[in-house]
N, C-alpha and C positions, 0 to 999 in steps of 0.2 A: 253794344254788349249783348251777348246772347245768353240765354238760360241753358245751363248744362246740367245733365243728370249726374247724380252722385255716382262715384265709381262703385261697382259691386265689390262687396267684401268677400274674401275667400272663406269658405266653410271649412271647419276643422276636419282633417282626414283621420282615419283610424290610427295611422302611424303617429300623428301629432297627439291624439288623445292618449295613446299608450305611453308615449314619452312623458307627457304631463303626469299621468297617473303613476309613473315609475319614480317620480321625484320623492326624496326622503320625507318631505313635508306634505305630500299628497294625502288627503283625507281618505282613509280606507274604511273607517268605521262609520256607522250610522250616526247622524247628528244627535247630540244629547238632547234630552227633553228641556224645554224652556225653563230657566231658573228665574223666578219672579222676585227675589229679594233685591233691594237696592233700586235706585232710579235708573231707568234705561238711558244710556248715552251711546248711541250707535250700536256697536257690537259688544259693548262693555256695560258694566253696571257701576254707578257711583255709590260709594258708601261713605260713612263717617268713621274716622279713625282717631282714637285718642292715643297719643304717644308721649313718652317721657321727653322733656326738653333736651337732655343730653343725647338721647338716641336720635332725635330730630336734627340736632346739630351735626351729628356724624353723617346722617343721610344727606343733609344739605352739602356737606364737604365732599362727599363722594359724587354727588350730582354735579357740583361745580368742577371738580377735577376731571370728570369724564365727559362733561359737556352734555349731560342728559338732564331731563326734567326730574324733579323729585318723585313724581308718580311713576316714572319709568324705573327708577332705582328701587322703589318699594315693590313694584310689580315683579322685577327680576329677583329680588331677595325672597319674596314669597314663593315664586315659581321654583327657585333652586332649593328652598327648604322643603317644599312638598315633593319635588321629584327626587331629592336626595334621600339620605337615610335618617334624617333628624326625627321624623315622626313615625318611622317604621316600628312595628311592634312584633 
């Protein structure tokens, strides 16, 4: 058995970079300042949430029906509420 070198990885070309930056979800804005509330968990923050039992039951039903985690359902609901017109003044 011989020792082999790792294959060289190709470096990104300008065309590849332009393609990636042209994606709809490509970040064009400067990164936001660090938000220090909550407990850091990777790229997210862990918080404590108090919720009415009936609302929690509905969240759990949606999570089960869609095959998603409870946290994912809550995150999506908050995202849609903030991005929609619910809190617009």
